[in-house]
C-alpha positions, 0 to 999 in steps of 0.5 A: 333855613336862612341866609348863611355863609359856609367857608373853609381854608388854612392860615398862610403861616404861623407868624400871621396868627397874632396879626390876624387876631389883633386885626379882628379884635380891633374890628370887633372892638370898633363895632362893639362885637363880642369876641373870644381869643383862643390861643394867640400863637402856635407853639414855636411859631410853626405849624405842626405837621400832624393835626392835633385837635386841642388847643384851638388857635385864633379868635371868634366874634359875634355881630348882633343877631348873627351866629358866631364867626369862627376864625379858629385853627388846629395846630397844622393851620387848618380852619376848624369849627370848634363846636364840630370838633366835639361831634366829629373830631374823633370819628374814624370815618373820613367823610364824617370827620371832614365836617369839623372843617366846614364852618357855617354862619347864619346871617339871616337875622343880622341883615344885609349890612352885617352880611356885606360887612362880613363878606368884605372882611373875609375878602380882606382876611383871605388876601392877607392871611389865608390859603386854600380859602373857599367861601360859599355865600348863599346871596352870591355877594362873595362872588359878585359884589352885587348889592341887588342880588344880596338884597333879593336873597334876603327878601326871598328868605324873609318871605319864606320865613313869613310864609312859614309863620303864617302857615303855622298860625293859620293851620295850628296844631290840634289838641293832643296832636304830636309834632310828627302828626301835625307835619304829616297833616300839614304836608297833606294839606299843602299837597292837596292845594298844589293839585288844584 
């Protein structure tokens, strides 16, 4: 739960990778974000016809209070979530395997400014380096550029989190109660309140 972005795509061509890495590295340095560079160029400066799961090419960076933003690519130039390769890369089921191409980043705790900065960075990178790029932004800032919608989405999620914390504080676990029993009791209580 929390404001997140979800994205996928491909790099335009093999020659673009070093330039993309250098620009993202400079931006990370300016904002003092930690970053990690994987392989910085594709073999023979070409994209492979076949998908090879290792090594990963590209860069990732971590803004403060934000999940790591991955700009990692497989040998064929397809954007990938490196952590999900471990879980889904060897699956023979096409749907399960596709999860490694779906990258998600929670920005909830990073705040409105970082979220907007990331969206604008992705717009820039998309225009210059990506093809078949898709972004799903839970605040709709990607689609609209509307600051009001962005701030309202953050307020909504902040309120939900505050209410959850308040619920946990005012409806505590009982001694000896396991987590499943607790949530069953909590949901029964909530359903009774709704019926009033």
